[in-house]
Backbone as JSON Lines, residues from 0, in Angstrom:
{"i":0,"aa":"M","n":[-3.79,11.57,-20.69],"ca":[-4.48,10.83,-19.55],"c":[-5.32,11.97,-18.5]}
{"i":1,"aa":"I","n":[-6.41,11.39,-18.2],"ca":[-7.15,12.31,-17.29],"c":[-6.81,12.3,-15.93]}
{"i":2,"aa":"A","n":[-6.58,13.17,-15.15],"ca":[-5.97,13.43,-13.97],"c":[-6.96,13.8,-12.88]}
{"i":3,"aa":"Q","n":[-7.9,14.56,-13.45],"ca":[-9.01,15.11,-12.4],"c":[-10.42,15.27,-13.21]}
{"i":4,"aa":"I","n":[-11.48,15.08,-12.59],"ca":[-12.7,15.19,-13.03],"c":[-13.73,16.21,-12.31]}
{"i":5,"aa":"N","n":[-14.19,17.26,-12.94],"ca":[-15.04,18.24,-12.24],"c":[-16.57,17.84,-12.95]}
{"i":6,"aa":"G","n":[-17.6,17.44,-12.5],"ca":[-18.75,17.15,-12.86],"c":[-19.97,16.9,-12.14]}
{"i":7,"aa":"T","n":[-21.0,16.3,-12.5],"ca":[-22.04,15.97,-11.71],"c":[-22.19,14.41,-11.54]}
{"i":8,"aa":"L","n":[-22.53,14.27,-10.27],"ca":[-22.63,12.85,-9.91],"c":[-23.98,12.36,-10.59]}
{"i":9,"aa":"A","n":[-23.77,11.59,-11.42],"ca":[-25.16,10.97,-12.3],"c":[-25.5,9.52,-11.71]}
{"i":10,"aa":"H","n":[-24.72,8.92,-11.06],"ca":[-24.79,7.63,-10.15],"c":[-23.81,7.04,-9.49]}
{"i":11,"aa":"K","n":[-24.47,6.29,-8.38],"ca":[-23.33,6.03,-7.47],"c":[-23.72,4.59,-6.98]}
{"i":12,"aa":"S","n":[-22.83,3.76,-6.69],"ca":[-22.95,2.37,-6.17],"c":[-21.61,2.18,-5.49]}
{"i":13,"aa":"V","n":[-21.7,1.03,-4.87],"ca":[-20.4,0.44,-4.21],"c":[-19.23,0.26,-5.17]}
{"i":14,"aa":"S","n":[-19.69,-0.28,-6.28],"ca":[-18.87,-0.7,-7.23],"c":[-18.4,0.39,-8.15]}
{"i":15,"aa":"H","n":[-19.15,1.31,-8.56],"ca":[-18.67,2.4,-9.36],"c":[-19.44,3.53,-9.25]}
{"i":16,"aa":"I","n":[-19.03,4.44,-9.83],"ca":[-19.92,5.83,-10.24],"c":[-19.94,6.33,-11.56]}
{"i":17,"aa":"V","n":[-20.77,7.09,-11.74],"ca":[-20.65,7.72,-12.92],"c":[-20.84,9.31,-13.05]}
{"i":18,"aa":"V","n":[-19.82,9.88,-13.36],"ca":[-19.93,11.28,-13.41],"c":[-20.0,11.94,-14.63]}
{"i":19,"aa":"N","n":[-20.98,12.88,-14.87],"ca":[-21.43,13.69,-15.98],"c":[-20.51,14.85,-16.26]}
{"i":20,"aa":"N","n":[-19.67,14.93,-17.38],"ca":[-19.24,16.08,-17.61],"c":[-19.21,16.62,-19.18]}
{"i":21,"aa":"G","n":[-20.02,17.52,-19.12],"ca":[-19.87,18.17,-20.83],"c":[-20.83,17.04,-21.47]}
{"i":22,"aa":"G","n":[-21.76,16.52,-20.95],"ca":[-22.79,15.55,-21.66],"c":[-22.15,14.04,-21.77]}
{"i":23,"aa":"I","n":[-21.0,14.05,-21.13],"ca":[-20.31,12.51,-21.29],"c":[-20.2,11.95,-19.75]}
{"i":24,"aa":"G","n":[-20.82,10.51,-19.82],"ca":[-20.95,9.99,-18.53],"c":[-19.58,9.3,-18.37]}
{"i":25,"aa":"F","n":[-18.72,9.54,-17.29],"ca":[-17.36,8.7,-17.06],"c":[-17.73,7.58,-16.07]}
{"i":26,"aa":"R","n":[-17.43,6.55,-16.36],"ca":[-17.68,5.47,-15.38],"c":[-16.27,5.42,-14.46]}
{"i":27,"aa":"V","n":[-16.33,5.68,-13.07],"ca":[-15.16,5.54,-12.29],"c":[-15.2,4.57,-11.19]}
{"i":28,"aa":"F","n":[-14.28,4.13,-11.05],"ca":[-14.13,3.0,-10.09],"c":[-13.63,3.55,-8.83]}
{"i":29,"aa":"V","n":[-14.43,3.49,-7.61],"ca":[-13.58,4.21,-6.15],"c":[-13.56,3.58,-5.22]}
{"i":30,"aa":"P","n":[-12.7,3.79,-4.14],"ca":[-12.78,2.88,-3.08],"c":[-13.89,3.31,-1.83]}
{"i":31,"aa":"L","n":[-13.88,2.56,-1.05],"ca":[-14.98,2.73,-0.1],"c":[-14.79,4.17,0.71]}
{"i":32,"aa":"T","n":[-13.49,4.4,0.97],"ca":[-13.17,5.6,1.62],"c":[-13.68,6.82,0.8]}
{"i":33,"aa":"T","n":[-13.67,6.71,-0.61],"ca":[-14.1,7.92,-1.21],"c":[-15.8,7.8,-1.63]}
{"i":34,"aa":"F","n":[-16.22,6.73,-1.78],"ca":[-17.58,6.6,-1.81],"c":[-18.49,7.07,-0.53]}
{"i":35,"aa":"Y","n":[-17.79,7.09,0.65],"ca":[-18.6,7.68,1.76],"c":[-18.67,9.39,1.96]}
{"i":36,"aa":"E","n":[-17.65,9.6,0.86],"ca":[-17.6,11.36,1.05],"c":[-18.16,11.8,-0.35]}
{"i":37,"aa":"L","n":[-18.85,11.03,-1.09],"ca":[-19.64,11.43,-2.29],"c":[-20.88,12.25,-1.87]}
{"i":38,"aa":"P","n":[-21.09,13.14,-2.8],"ca":[-22.32,13.99,-2.51],"c":[-23.63,13.03,-2.9]}
{"i":39,"aa":"E","n":[-24.6,13.67,-3.06],"ca":[-26.08,13.19,-3.63],"c":[-26.1,13.11,-4.99]}
{"i":40,"aa":"V","n":[-26.65,12.29,-5.43],"ca":[-26.79,12.12,-7.05],"c":[-27.47,13.62,-7.44]}
{"i":41,"aa":"G","n":[-26.76,14.08,-8.51],"ca":[-27.13,15.5,-9.02],"c":[-26.31,16.37,-8.7]}
{"i":42,"aa":"D","n":[-25.64,16.13,-7.78],"ca":[-24.77,17.07,-7.03],"c":[-23.32,17.32,-7.78]}
{"i":43,"aa":"D","n":[-22.58,18.49,-7.77],"ca":[-21.23,18.59,-8.34],"c":[-20.25,17.93,-7.27]}
{"i":44,"aa":"L","n":[-19.16,17.49,-8.02],"ca":[-18.07,16.75,-7.16],"c":[-16.84,17.0,-8.21]}
{"i":45,"aa":"Q","n":[-15.86,16.72,-7.32],"ca":[-14.49,16.94,-7.89],"c":[-13.88,15.54,-7.53]}
{"i":46,"aa":"L","n":[-13.1,14.77,-8.61],"ca":[-12.24,13.62,-8.1],"c":[-10.76,13.55,-8.71]}
{"i":47,"aa":"Y","n":[-9.81,13.26,-8.2],"ca":[-8.41,12.91,-8.6],"c":[-8.54,11.6,-9.16]}
{"i":48,"aa":"I","n":[-7.96,11.57,-10.41],"ca":[-8.25,10.24,-11.37],"c":[-6.71,9.53,-11.71]}
{"i":49,"aa":"H","n":[-6.7,8.37,-11.3],"ca":[-5.89,7.53,-11.9],"c":[-6.29,6.97,-13.42]}
{"i":50,"aa":"T","n":[-5.71,7.12,-14.27],"ca":[-6.26,6.41,-15.65],"c":[-5.26,5.29,-16.08]}
{"i":51,"aa":"H","n":[-6.09,4.1,-16.05],"ca":[-5.24,2.82,-16.22],"c":[-5.48,2.02,-17.85]}
{"i":52,"aa":"V","n":[-4.44,2.11,-18.48],"ca":[-4.73,1.57,-19.68],"c":[-4.44,0.15,-19.87]}
{"i":53,"aa":"K","n":[-5.24,-0.55,-20.48],"ca":[-4.96,-1.92,-20.73],"c":[-5.08,-2.08,-22.54]}
{"i":54,"aa":"E","n":[-4.78,-3.08,-22.95],"ca":[-4.87,-3.54,-24.0],"c":[-6.27,-3.5,-24.74]}
{"i":55,"aa":"D","n":[-7.28,-3.84,-23.82],"ca":[-9.0,-3.74,-24.07],"c":[-9.67,-2.84,-23.38]}
{"i":56,"aa":"A","n":[-9.18,-1.75,-22.95],"ca":[-9.91,-0.96,-22.06],"c":[-9.17,-0.03,-21.41]}
{"i":57,"aa":"I","n":[-9.95,1.16,-20.93],"ca":[-9.27,2.12,-20.26],"c":[-10.33,2.6,-19.07]}
{"i":58,"aa":"N","n":[-9.66,2.35,-18.01],"ca":[-10.36,2.3,-16.54],"c":[-9.95,3.49,-15.96]}
{"i":59,"aa":"L","n":[-10.99,4.14,-15.2],"ca":[-10.67,5.29,-14.49],"c":[-10.93,5.15,-12.95]}
{"i":60,"aa":"F","n":[-10.03,5.24,-12.25],"ca":[-10.05,5.15,-10.7],"c":[-10.22,6.41,-9.89]}
{"i":61,"aa":"G","n":[-11.23,6.73,-9.11],"ca":[-11.37,8.25,-8.57],"c":[-11.1,8.08,-7.18]}
{"i":62,"aa":"F","n":[-10.53,9.16,-6.72],"ca":[-10.29,9.36,-5.17],"c":[-10.5,10.79,-4.48]}
{"i":63,"aa":"H","n":[-10.91,10.81,-3.53],"ca":[-11.58,12.03,-2.99],"c":[-10.37,12.88,-2.75]}
{"i":64,"aa":"T","n":[-9.17,12.43,-2.21],"ca":[-7.78,13.42,-2.11],"c":[-6.85,13.04,-3.15]}
{"i":65,"aa":"A","n":[-6.12,13.91,-3.5],"ca":[-4.91,13.7,-4.14],"c":[-3.77,12.75,-3.43]}
{"i":66,"aa":"E","n":[-3.8,12.83,-2.25],"ca":[-2.87,11.88,-1.32],"c":[-3.25,10.6,-1.61]}
{"i":67,"aa":"E","n":[-4.52,10.55,-1.55],"ca":[-5.22,8.87,-1.73],"c":[-4.7,8.45,-3.12]}
{"i":68,"aa":"R","n":[-5.18,9.03,-3.95],"ca":[-4.58,8.83,-5.34],"c":[-3.2,8.39,-5.78]}
{"i":69,"aa":"D","n":[-2.47,9.03,-5.01],"ca":[-1.11,9.0,-5.07],"c":[-0.58,7.64,-4.25]}
{"i":70,"aa":"I","n":[-1.12,7.38,-3.14],"ca":[-0.83,6.11,-2.49],"c":[-1.51,5.01,-3.49]}
{"i":71,"aa":"F","n":[-2.62,5.11,-4.15],"ca":[-2.78,4.03,-4.99],"c":[-1.89,3.9,-5.94]}
{"i":72,"aa":"Q","n":[-1.46,4.91,-6.69],"ca":[-0.41,4.6,-7.69],"c":[1.11,3.83,-7.26]}
{"i":73,"aa":"L","n":[1.24,4.23,-6.08],"ca":[2.35,3.58,-5.32],"c":[1.86,1.86,-5.09]}
{"i":74,"aa":"M","n":[0.66,1.88,-4.55],"ca":[0.53,0.33,-4.29],"c":[0.5,-0.41,-5.93]}
{"i":75,"aa":"I","n":[0.06,-0.09,-6.93],"ca":[0.15,-0.75,-7.9],"c":[1.42,-0.51,-8.94]}
{"i":76,"aa":"S","n":[2.3,-0.19,-8.0],"ca":[3.83,-0.25,-8.49],"c":[4.35,-1.55,-7.54]}
{"i":77,"aa":"V","n":[3.78,-1.91,-6.72],"ca":[4.27,-3.14,-6.14],"c":[4.07,-4.41,-6.8]}
{"i":78,"aa":"N","n":[4.72,-5.27,-6.99],"ca":[4.9,-6.42,-7.59],"c":[3.8,-7.4,-7.2]}
{"i":79,"aa":"G","n":[2.69,-7.8,-7.74],"ca":[1.59,-8.64,-7.31],"c":[0.5,-7.77,-6.83]}
{"i":80,"aa":"I","n":[0.68,-6.39,-6.93],"ca":[-0.6,-5.81,-6.78],"c":[-0.98,-4.83,-8.21]}
{"i":81,"aa":"G","n":[-2.57,-5.58,-8.48],"ca":[-3.14,-4.65,-9.56],"c":[-4.28,-3.85,-8.96]}
{"i":82,"aa":"P","n":[-4.49,-2.71,-9.98],"ca":[-5.84,-1.73,-9.95],"c":[-6.61,-2.3,-8.83]}
{"i":83,"aa":"K","n":[-7.48,-3.69,-8.71],"ca":[-8.53,-3.93,-8.09],"c":[-8.18,-4.17,-6.62]}
{"i":84,"aa":"L","n":[-6.78,-4.99,-6.58],"ca":[-6.35,-5.15,-5.47],"c":[-6.1,-4.05,-4.28]}
{"i":85,"aa":"A","n":[-5.47,-3.05,-5.08],"ca":[-5.04,-1.87,-4.51],"c":[-6.11,-0.88,-4.15]}
{"i":86,"aa":"L","n":[-7.41,-0.97,-5.04],"ca":[-8.81,-0.41,-4.48],"c":[-9.18,-1.16,-3.21]}
{"i":87,"aa":"N","n":[-9.15,-2.31,-3.73],"ca":[-9.36,-3.1,-2.24],"c":[-8.97,-2.8,-1.08]}
{"i":88,"aa":"I","n":[-7.45,-2.66,-1.01],"ca":[-6.76,-2.19,0.28],"c":[-7.07,-0.88,0.65]}
{"i":89,"aa":"L","n":[-7.7,0.19,-0.08],"ca":[-7.82,1.6,0.26],"c":[-9.2,1.69,0.7]}
{"i":90,"aa":"S","n":[-9.93,0.49,0.45],"ca":[-11.55,0.35,0.9],"c":[-11.36,-0.1,2.3]}
{"i":91,"aa":"G","n":[-10.21,-0.8,2.49],"ca":[-10.19,-1.31,3.93],"c":[-9.34,-0.62,4.99]}
{"i":92,"aa":"I","n":[-8.71,0.53,4.53],"ca":[-7.98,1.15,5.28],"c":[-7.66,2.6,5.0]}
{"i":93,"aa":"S","n":[-7.81,3.65,6.01],"ca":[-7.62,5.06,5.26],"c":[-6.35,5.28,4.89]}
{"i":94,"aa":"A","n":[-5.94,6.27,4.02],"ca":[-4.81,6.73,3.5],"c":[-3.74,6.86,4.88]}
{"i":95,"aa":"A","n":[-4.19,7.63,5.67],"ca":[-3.24,7.79,6.98],"c":[-2.76,6.74,7.84]}
{"i":96,"aa":"E","n":[-3.89,5.8,8.08],"ca":[-3.64,4.58,8.56],"c":[-2.85,3.44,7.79]}
{"i":97,"aa":"L","n":[-2.98,3.63,6.49],"ca":[-2.07,3.1,5.75],"c":[-0.65,3.09,6.06]}
{"i":98,"aa":"V","n":[-0.49,4.41,6.09],"ca":[1.02,5.23,6.16],"c":[1.73,4.62,7.23]}
{"i":99,"aa":"S","n":[0.59,4.64,8.51],"ca":[1.13,4.29,9.91],"c":[1.52,2.87,9.71]}
{"i":100,"aa":"A","n":[0.54,2.22,9.24],"ca":[0.89,0.48,9.24],"c":[2.06,0.2,8.44]}
{"i":101,"aa":"V","n":[2.31,0.76,7.31],"ca":[3.58,0.33,6.65],"c":[4.96,0.94,7.46]}
{"i":102,"aa":"G","n":[4.67,2.25,7.62],"ca":[5.8,2.66,8.19],"c":[6.24,1.91,9.73]}
{"i":103,"aa":"E","n":[5.09,1.2,10.49],"ca":[5.44,0.3,11.37],"c":[5.78,-1.05,11.36]}
{"i":104,"aa":"G","n":[5.5,-1.32,9.91],"ca":[5.66,-2.79,9.6],"c":[4.66,-3.56,10.33]}
{"i":105,"aa":"N","n":[3.52,-2.99,10.31],"ca":[2.31,-3.75,10.93],"c":[1.6,-4.95,10.14]}
{"i":106,"aa":"L","n":[2.24,-5.78,10.23],"ca":[1.64,-6.89,8.99],"c":[0.13,-7.44,9.43]}
{"i":107,"aa":"G","n":[-0.08,-7.42,10.56],"ca":[-1.24,-7.89,11.34],"c":[-2.31,-6.91,10.69]}
{"i":108,"aa":"R","n":[-2.17,-5.79,10.69],"ca":[-3.1,-4.57,10.11],"c":[-3.59,-5.0,8.72]}
{"i":109,"aa":"L","n":[-2.36,-5.08,8.0],"ca":[-2.13,-4.93,6.7],"c":[-3.04,-6.44,6.29]}
{"i":110,"aa":"T","n":[-2.6,-7.49,6.96],"ca":[-3.34,-8.7,6.48],"c":[-4.67,-8.99,7.03]}
{"i":111,"aa":"S","n":[-5.34,-8.1,7.93],"ca":[-6.54,-8.04,8.24],"c":[-7.52,-7.48,6.85]}
{"i":112,"aa":"I","n":[-7.0,-6.88,6.23],"ca":[-7.66,-6.32,4.8],"c":[-7.91,-7.76,4.05]}
{"i":113,"aa":"P","n":[-9.28,-7.76,3.49],"ca":[-9.5,-9.14,2.73],"c":[-8.76,-8.78,1.39]}
{"i":114,"aa":"G","n":[-8.33,-10.07,1.2],"ca":[-7.21,-10.2,-0.24],"c":[-5.87,-10.05,0.04]}
{"i":115,"aa":"V","n":[-5.55,-9.52,1.1],"ca":[-3.95,-9.23,1.35],"c":[-3.38,-10.48,2.29]}
{"i":116,"aa":"G","n":[-2.54,-11.13,1.83],"ca":[-1.9,-12.19,2.39],"c":[-0.62,-11.66,3.09]}
{"i":117,"aa":"R","n":[0.0,-12.66,3.84],"ca":[1.27,-12.27,4.54],"c":[2.31,-11.73,3.42]}
{"i":118,"aa":"K","n":[2.56,-12.46,2.34],"ca":[3.69,-12.16,1.69],"c":[3.45,-10.89,0.72]}
{"i":119,"aa":"I","n":[2.15,-10.66,0.22],"ca":[1.51,-8.94,-0.29],"c":[1.8,-8.23,0.77]}
{"i":120,"aa":"A","n":[1.53,-8.34,2.22],"ca":[1.64,-7.37,3.08],"c":[3.21,-7.05,3.39]}
{"i":121,"aa":"E","n":[3.99,-8.18,3.49],"ca":[5.6,-8.18,3.67],"c":[6.07,-7.12,2.15]}
{"i":122,"aa":"R","n":[5.65,-7.44,1.02],"ca":[6.16,-6.68,0.08],"c":[5.71,-5.47,-0.04]}
{"i":123,"aa":"V","n":[4.66,-5.09,0.47],"ca":[4.03,-3.46,0.36],"c":[5.02,-2.8,1.49]}
{"i":124,"aa":"V","n":[5.5,-3.49,2.51],"ca":[5.96,-2.76,3.79],"c":[7.54,-2.67,3.25]}
{"i":125,"aa":"L","n":[8.2,-3.62,2.62],"ca":[9.42,-3.59,1.98],"c":[9.93,-2.67,1.13]}
{"i":126,"aa":"E","n":[8.85,-2.53,0.03],"ca":[8.75,-1.73,-1.18],"c":[8.38,-0.05,-0.9]}
{"i":127,"aa":"L","n":[7.61,0.0,0.2],"ca":[6.95,1.24,0.11],"c":[7.11,1.96,1.56]}
{"i":128,"aa":"R","n":[7.67,1.55,2.5],"ca":[7.89,2.14,4.04],"c":[8.6,3.52,3.67]}
{"i":129,"aa":"D","n":[9.62,3.34,2.67],"ca":[10.2,4.79,2.66],"c":[9.69,5.81,1.56]}
{"i":130,"aa":"K","n":[8.6,5.4,1.01],"ca":[7.93,6.49,-0.2],"c":[6.57,6.69,0.59]}
{"i":131,"aa":"V","n":[5.8,6.14,1.25],"ca":[4.39,6.42,1.67],"c":[4.49,7.78,2.76]}
{"i":132,"aa":"A","n":[5.59,7.8,3.38],"ca":[5.77,8.64,4.65],"c":[6.07,10.4,3.74]}
{"i":133,"aa":"K","n":[6.43,10.09,2.63],"ca":[7.02,11.42,1.85],"c":[5.28,11.87,1.47]}
{"i":134,"aa":"L","n":[4.49,11.24,1.19],"ca":[3.08,11.69,0.56],"c":[2.31,12.37,1.29]}
{"i":135,"aa":"I","n":[2.31,11.94,2.91],"ca":[1.22,12.84,3.81],"c":[2.3,13.17,4.68]}
{"i":136,"aa":"P","n":[2.28,14.59,4.8],"ca":[2.93,15.27,5.9],"c":[2.54,14.95,7.22]}
{"i":137,"aa":"E","n":[3.51,14.84,8.27],"ca":[3.02,14.55,9.64],"c":[1.89,15.3,10.09]}
{"i":138,"aa":"E","n":[2.23,16.87,9.99],"ca":[1.05,17.49,10.49],"c":[0.04,17.56,9.87]}
{"i":139,"aa":"A","n":[-0.09,17.05,8.49],"ca":[-1.39,17.23,7.98],"c":[-1.96,15.71,8.42]}
{"i":140,"aa":"S","n":[-1.41,14.61,8.54],"ca":[-2.18,13.38,8.89],"c":[-2.24,13.23,10.22]}
{"i":141,"aa":"G","n":[-1.51,13.91,11.12],"ca":[-1.6,13.49,12.6],"c":[-0.99,12.34,12.99]}
{"i":142,"aa":"I","n":[-0.34,11.68,12.1],"ca":[0.23,10.51,12.49],"c":[1.94,10.4,12.38]}
{"i":143,"aa":"S","n":[2.38,10.03,13.33],"ca":[4.02,10.19,13.32],"c":[4.46,8.81,12.72]}
{"i":144,"aa":"V","n":[5.21,8.64,11.62],"ca":[5.67,7.34,11.18],"c":[7.14,7.31,11.37]}
{"i":145,"aa":"P","n":[7.44,5.97,12.36],"ca":[8.52,5.78,13.11],"c":[9.58,5.75,12.09]}
{"i":146,"aa":"Q","n":[10.82,6.2,12.25],"ca":[12.03,6.04,11.59],"c":[12.81,4.91,11.89]}
{"i":147,"aa":"L","n":[12.87,4.18,10.78],"ca":[13.56,2.61,11.22],"c":[15.21,2.67,11.46]}
{"i":148,"aa":"S","n":[15.71,2.21,12.23],"ca":[17.33,2.17,12.18],"c":[17.74,1.28,10.91]}
{"i":149,"aa":"A","n":[19.17,1.43,10.83],"ca":[19.49,0.56,9.54],"c":[19.43,-0.76,9.81]}
{"i":150,"aa":"D","n":[19.58,-1.35,11.42],"ca":[19.4,-2.71,11.51],"c":[18.18,-3.19,11.35]}
{"i":151,"aa":"E","n":[17.21,-2.32,11.5],"ca":[15.53,-2.81,11.55],"c":[15.25,-2.92,9.92]}
{"i":152,"aa":"I","n":[15.96,-1.86,9.27],"ca":[15.53,-1.92,7.81],"c":[16.39,-3.37,7.48]}
{"i":153,"aa":"L","n":[17.46,-3.58,7.75],"ca":[18.18,-4.66,7.26],"c":[17.54,-6.07,7.69]}
{"i":154,"aa":"A","n":[17.03,-6.08,9.0],"ca":[16.32,-7.29,9.4],"c":[15.0,-7.54,8.77]}
{"i":155,"aa":"G","n":[14.33,-6.27,8.17],"ca":[13.16,-6.63,7.58],"c":[13.27,-7.35,6.19]}
{"i":156,"aa":"D","n":[14.19,-6.74,5.5],"ca":[14.85,-7.25,4.3],"c":[15.16,-8.58,4.12]}
{"i":157,"aa":"A","n":[15.82,-9.34,5.46],"ca":[16.37,-10.51,5.48],"c":[15.04,-11.31,5.58]}
{"i":158,"aa":"L","n":[14.05,-10.73,6.68],"ca":[13.07,-11.39,7.01],"c":[12.17,-11.94,5.72]}
{"i":159,"aa":"S","n":[12.14,-10.9,5.07],"ca":[11.18,-11.07,3.61],"c":[11.84,-12.21,2.92]}
{"i":160,"aa":"A","n":[13.32,-12.11,2.88],"ca":[13.68,-13.06,1.98],"c":[13.67,-14.39,2.4]}
{"i":161,"aa":"L","n":[13.69,-14.5,3.7],"ca":[13.54,-15.94,4.38],"c":[12.15,-16.39,4.43]}
{"i":162,"aa":"T","n":[11.24,-15.71,4.63],"ca":[10.11,-16.28,4.67],"c":[9.44,-16.48,3.04]}
{"i":163,"aa":"N","n":[10.05,-15.67,2.09],"ca":[10.05,-16.27,0.9],"c":[10.47,-17.55,0.33]}
{"i":164,"aa":"L","n":[11.48,-17.74,1.19],"ca":[12.21,-19.03,0.79],"c":[11.33,-20.35,1.63]}
{"i":165,"aa":"G","n":[10.16,-19.73,2.33],"ca":[9.28,-20.81,2.9],"c":[9.57,-21.07,4.44]}
{"i":166,"aa":"Y","n":[10.49,-20.33,5.32],"ca":[10.6,-20.36,6.58],"c":[9.62,-19.57,7.27]}
{"i":167,"aa":"K","n":[9.28,-20.07,8.3],"ca":[7.91,-19.46,9.3],"c":[8.77,-17.95,9.64]}
{"i":168,"aa":"S","n":[7.9,-17.15,9.77],"ca":[8.2,-15.9,10.19],"c":[8.98,-15.74,11.64]}
{"i":169,"aa":"K","n":[8.34,-16.08,12.53],"ca":[8.79,-16.41,13.77],"c":[10.13,-16.95,14.04]}
{"i":170,"aa":"V","n":[10.4,-18.26,13.37],"ca":[11.78,-18.78,13.5],"c":[12.73,-17.88,12.53]}
{"i":171,"aa":"A","n":[12.29,-17.74,11.48],"ca":[13.38,-16.6,10.86],"c":[13.86,-15.47,11.61]}
{"i":172,"aa":"K","n":[12.69,-14.84,12.31],"ca":[13.12,-13.69,12.62],"c":[14.09,-13.95,14.09]}
{"i":173,"aa":"E","n":[14.03,-15.05,15.07],"ca":[14.87,-15.51,15.74],"c":[16.23,-15.69,15.29]}
{"i":174,"aa":"A","n":[16.33,-16.26,14.24],"ca":[17.7,-16.47,13.86],"c":[18.39,-15.26,13.13]}
{"i":175,"aa":"I","n":[17.53,-14.13,12.72],"ca":[18.23,-13.0,12.11],"c":[18.54,-12.21,13.55]}
{"i":176,"aa":"D","n":[17.55,-12.05,14.67],"ca":[17.95,-11.44,15.85],"c":[19.08,-11.75,16.37]}
{"i":177,"aa":"K","n":[19.48,-13.28,16.26],"ca":[20.61,-13.9,17.02],"c":[21.86,-13.49,16.4]}
{"i":178,"aa":"V","n":[21.78,-13.57,14.71],"ca":[23.06,-13.08,13.98],"c":[23.58,-11.66,14.41]}
{"i":179,"aa":"I","n":[22.21,-10.9,14.32],"ca":[22.63,-9.28,14.73],"c":[23.25,-9.07,15.87]}
{"i":180,"aa":"K","n":[22.65,-9.98,16.98],"ca":[23.23,-9.8,18.24],"c":[24.64,-10.14,18.47]}
{"i":181,"aa":"Q","n":[25.02,-11.11,17.68],"ca":[26.43,-11.71,17.94],"c":[27.31,-10.83,17.1]}
{"i":182,"aa":"A","n":[26.84,-10.01,16.09],"ca":[27.7,-9.53,15.03],"c":[28.65,-8.28,16.06]}
{"i":183,"aa":"E","n":[29.85,-8.07,15.21],"ca":[30.74,-7.0,16.24],"c":[30.34,-5.64,15.37]}
{"i":184,"aa":"G","n":[29.52,-5.7,14.31],"ca":[29.49,-4.64,13.57],"c":[28.42,-4.59,12.63]}
{"i":185,"aa":"P","n":[28.09,-3.55,11.61],"ca":[27.1,-3.83,10.72],"c":[27.39,-4.95,9.7]}
{"i":186,"aa":"L","n":[26.28,-5.75,9.27],"ca":[26.3,-6.69,8.27],"c":[25.88,-6.48,7.12]}
{"i":187,"aa":"P","n":[26.4,-6.67,6.12],"ca":[25.62,-6.73,4.62],"c":[24.58,-7.95,4.73]}
{"i":188,"aa":"L","n":[23.67,-7.36,3.7],"ca":[22.56,-8.3,3.68],"c":[22.7,-9.61,3.44]}
{"i":189,"aa":"D","n":[23.81,-9.95,2.46],"ca":[24.14,-11.11,2.0],"c":[24.78,-11.92,3.1]}
{"i":190,"aa":"S","n":[25.42,-11.5,3.95],"ca":[26.09,-12.07,5.11],"c":[25.24,-12.38,6.29]}
{"i":191,"aa":"L","n":[24.12,-11.36,6.65],"ca":[23.18,-11.83,7.4],"c":[22.27,-12.83,7.03]}
{"i":192,"aa":"L","n":[21.86,-13.04,5.71],"ca":[21.02,-14.29,5.22],"c":[22.13,-15.62,5.25]}
{"i":193,"aa":"K","n":[23.22,-15.48,4.94],"ca":[23.96,-16.54,4.92],"c":[24.05,-17.3,6.47]}
{"i":194,"aa":"Q","n":[24.43,-16.16,7.33],"ca":[24.43,-16.58,8.64],"c":[22.96,-17.36,9.23]}
{"i":195,"aa":"S","n":[22.01,-16.4,8.97],"ca":[20.7,-16.81,9.29],"c":[20.61,-18.25,8.9]}
{"i":196,"aa":"L","n":[20.93,-18.79,7.33],"ca":[20.4,-19.94,6.8],"c":[21.16,-20.63,7.49]}
{"i":197,"aa":"N","n":[22.5,-20.64,7.98],"ca":[23.26,-21.81,8.86],"c":[22.72,-21.91,10.21]}
{"i":198,"aa":"I","n":[21.83,-21.06,10.73],"ca":[21.48,-21.33,11.97],"c":[20.07,-22.14,11.76]}
{"i":199,"aa":"L","n":[19.43,-21.54,10.79],"ca":[18.01,-22.69,10.46],"c":[18.27,-23.87,10.15]}
{"i":200,"aa":"S","n":[19.36,-23.96,9.47],"ca":[19.58,-25.41,8.92],"c":[20.25,-26.31,9.89]}
{"i":201,"aa":"N","n":[20.72,-25.96,11.06],"ca":[21.16,-26.75,12.26],"c":[19.8,-27.32,13.17]}
């Protein structure tokens, strides 16, 4: 697998670039955040690469930093997100801002990115919030990712499950908050869901 390319920029456009290395031109798809960092055509450059293999094609995705590539690879591990959508997400938000949005559970920021609906945003937060914070050290990004309490994590999991069942986020959250407030101690997820569903069905 190709992990990095050093070469000469032979062509650049918003959709893709061509990197000449050893007389071979490699077509590389890049997010806008990387596109803005590209040198002029004819200049040397280095890109961190993710090689995506399909039955009928091998596509290269290039990134200005290793952290951005690592986040891309995490994004495509989320159910429902392919390389094109992951590239689109990174075109609409910087790596550091994405870490912040996921860590805070900021669904509004994520859904403001074209192509990202609420369910995808909730899935990203649910599956990646514990992983993205490890990719960019706080001192490097300048962003402090909040540490969620056990109740907040549990509530987030329950909210995602209820919204996937079709309940409106605001109504579901009110039911979850009520159950947690009335609980005498920590609740397992199944109990929290069962009690919340009882409230929602009344």
